[in-house]
N, C-alpha and C positions, 0 to 999 in steps of 0.2 A: 503493500499497500504505499508506504514512504516511498519508496524506489520510482512509482507513477508519480508521484507529486514533485519528484525532484529531477527526474531526467528530462522534462521540458525545460527546467530554467537550467542545467547544466546545457545541453545541446544550445541552445538560444547563447549562453555564453561563449561558449566555442565558436559560433557562427560570426557572433560579435566580434571577437578578437583576430578571426582570422579575413574579414571581409571590410573593417573600418580601415586598416593600411590601404589595402588596394584600391578604395575610394579616393584616398585623401591622395596617392600616388597620380590619380586621372586626375587628379583636378589642376598639377602644375603645367604651368602655362612656360615653359623652359627649353631649350633645347642646346645639347652641347654635341659639336662636332669635331672631326678631327682636323679637316680641312677642307677649305672651300674658295669658289672663285667668286669675284662679281662682275657684272657687265653693269657699265651706267646707263641709266635709264631716264635723261633729264636731271632732279635735284636728287634722287634717290637709286637705289641699285636693285638689280634682280640678283640672287642669291642661288649659287648651285653650292651643296655640301655633300662632303660624305663619313661614313662611319659616324653618322648622327643617334642621339637617343634623346628621349624625351618627350613634352606632351605638348600640346595646345595648338591651336590654328589661328585665332587671332590676334593679332598687337603680341607676339610672341617677343621671347627675347632669346637669341640665337648669339652661342659662343665658338667661335672658330680658334682653334686652340694652337695650330702650326701654319705655317708659310707666310707668304707678303699679307694676307689680308687678314692675318690672326687679329681678334679684337671681338668686343662686344656687340651685336650690333641690334635693333630692335626693326621687325619687320610687321607690316600692316596684317600679312595672311600667311602662310606656310602651310604645303601639302610634304608629308615626310612617309615614305614607303621604302622597307627593307635598309632602311640606314642611310638610303639620300634623302636628302632634302630640297626642296625648290622654295624659296621666300619671292616674294613681291613686295614695293615700295619697302625696302630697307635703308637702313640709315643708320652710320656709325653712333654709338652712344661714348 
C-alpha cells in the first residue's frame, strides 16, 4: 500500500531531474564554432562556420574560436545543421 503511494512521487522526481537540464539546455541562444568565414553584405556579414555546437536561431551570439575571423559576432538569424552554421546579418561585437 505504501509502495503504491510513493512510487508515483519517486517516478515524478526522477523525471524532473532528468528533463529539467535538457529544457534549460534548449533555451541557450549561443553557438561556438571552431572556424568560420565572413562575406560582407553591406553593413553586416554572412557567416559560414564549421565545427559548431550550441542552440538558438534568432538574435544569436556566435563565437569563432580560431582563424582570421576569430571573435564574437551577433547574428540576426542562423541555421545550424550537423556542425555547420550559416548566419545572416552578423556584426562583430
